N, C-alpha and C positions, 0 to 999 in steps of 0.2 A: 504450567507455563501457558497453555492454550487459553485458559480463562483470563489470565492477565493480558495477553495479547488482544483478546476479544474486548476487554474493557478499554484498553488503549484506543483501539480502532473506533469503537462506539463513541467514546468521548471526543476524539478528534473530529469525527464527522459531525457530531452534534454541535460542537462549538465553532467549527470553521466552514462547514459546507452550507451553501444555501440551496434550497430546493428539496426535492423528494428524498435525497439520500441523508439529509440532516436528521430526519426522524425515521428514516427507512429501516428496513430490516438488516440485520447484521450480515446475512449472506450477500446482499447487494453491495454493502459497504466493502466487504472483503473482496468481492469481484472487482470493484473499482480500484482498490488498493493493489491487487494482483496485476491488473492491467497497467496501472501506473508504473509499478516496479518493472514489469516486463518491457514496457515501452522505453523507459529510461535506460535500462541496461542495453537496449538495442540502438540507442542513440536518437530516439524519437522524443518529441516534446509531448507533454500530457496536460498542459494547462497549469496556471499559477497555483490555484488552490490545491489541486491533486498533488502537484509536485511538493508543495510545502507541507501537506499532511504527511507525505512519505518521509521527508527530511526531518521535520520537527518531531515526528513520532518516533524517530530513531530507526527507521527501516532502510533509509537510503543515505549515502554520503553525498553531500552537496559537491558540486563541481562546476567547472566553467561551462558556459553556454555551448551548445552543439557538440558536446562530448558524451561518450558512453559513461554512464554513472555506475557506481558499484553499490551493492546492497551491504548493509551491516550484518553482523551475526544475527541480530533480531530479525532483520529482513529475510535472511536465509532460512531461519527457523519458520517464519511465517509462510514463505513460499513452499517449503517442504510439507508443512501441515496442510496448506491449501490444496496442493496437488494430491495428497493422500485423501483428503475429505471429498475431493471431486473426481476421484478415480482416474487421474491422469497417469499415464505411463511414462516414466522417465527413461 
């Protein structure tokens, strides 16, 4: 599953992001996606492109403006893997 998620993330950033992350390394792209998911689930805005990468990639459920968003099952799997890869303690 990890390789599939990595491919999805890389493709989304390559096709939708402008700037360094479009062709950036996968770890930086994952860091941005993790930040976006974390911010959205805490009720913060993260920018149009970052938000739509998360929603259109299947990581986040779209919702009304200024509301706490929920991650999808894929989003939860990504977060769990990201935390493990980066030695976060839950």
